[in-house]
N, C-alpha and C positions, 0 to 999 in steps of 0.2 A: 503494499500500500504507500504509495508516494505521500509525502509530507505535503500539507497544504500549504499554498502560497499565500502572501498577503500578511498584513499586519494581524496580529490576534485580536479578538474583539473584548479584550480585558487589558488592564493594566495592574503591573506587580506593585504591592504596597509593602512597606516596610512592617515588619512582623510587630504586633503591638506588644507593649510590655504587660505580659500576664501579671495580674493581682498576685497571684500565686502560680507556682510551677504546676499546680492541679488544674488550672484552667485549660492546659493544652491538651489535646486529645492523644493519649497514649494507649498502648495494649497494656494489659495485666502484665506485672512482672518487669515492666521496662520503666525507663524514667526519661524526662523530656530530652536528657542529653544523649539519648541514643538515636534522636531524630534530628533531621534538617526540617524546618517548615517554612513554606510560603502563603503569602494571602495575596488572592487575586480579586480585583474589582471588576464587576462586569456593569457598565451604565445601562440604565434602563432603556427600552426599546430595542435592544438587541435581540435578535432571534435566537431562541433556543437552539435551534438546528446548528447554527454556527458556533454558539457557546459550546455544544455538546462534541461537536466534531474538534474544536480546538482544544478541549480539556481532553479528549481522547488522544490526541496526537501529543500533547504535553505528557500524559501519562504512559504512553507507549515509548517514546523516545528518552523522555527524562527520568521514567522510572518513578513516577510520582504517584501517590495514593490519594484520592479524594477522601477526607475525614469529616468535612462540616461545609454546610451551605446554608447561608442565611439571607434572607430578604428583608431589606430595611424599607423604611416608610416612604423614602422618596423614589421607590421601584430599583434602586441599586441592590445588586446581589453581591456578596461577598464569599469566596470560596477558600476553605484552608485546605491545603495539600501538604502532605509530609512525605518523606523518604528515610529509610533506615540508613544510618552512617555504618558502614562496614569496618570495623577495627580488624585488621590483620596482624597477627603475631607471629613473630620469627619463629621458625621450627629449627632454626640453625642453632647448634650448641655454643655457648661462649667460651 
């Protein structure tokens, strides 16, 4: 499947400072430090089909998982995505 061309129908936002680390969506047994997060803002009036295809491409090629979607009063949607940070340990003897 070729990657869609053109600008994505969203803009990347800085990760908001969580009130507590418990506000970030993580799996059981994991900590927020095990993940990398990004927040995407989708302006109102954007077609859901274009957003869906852009998020599918983002998750497929960037290995992001969709964890939360919120709809705000102005019609803007915000999407939280995460990917797990893989930490590699050396198997060589010291």
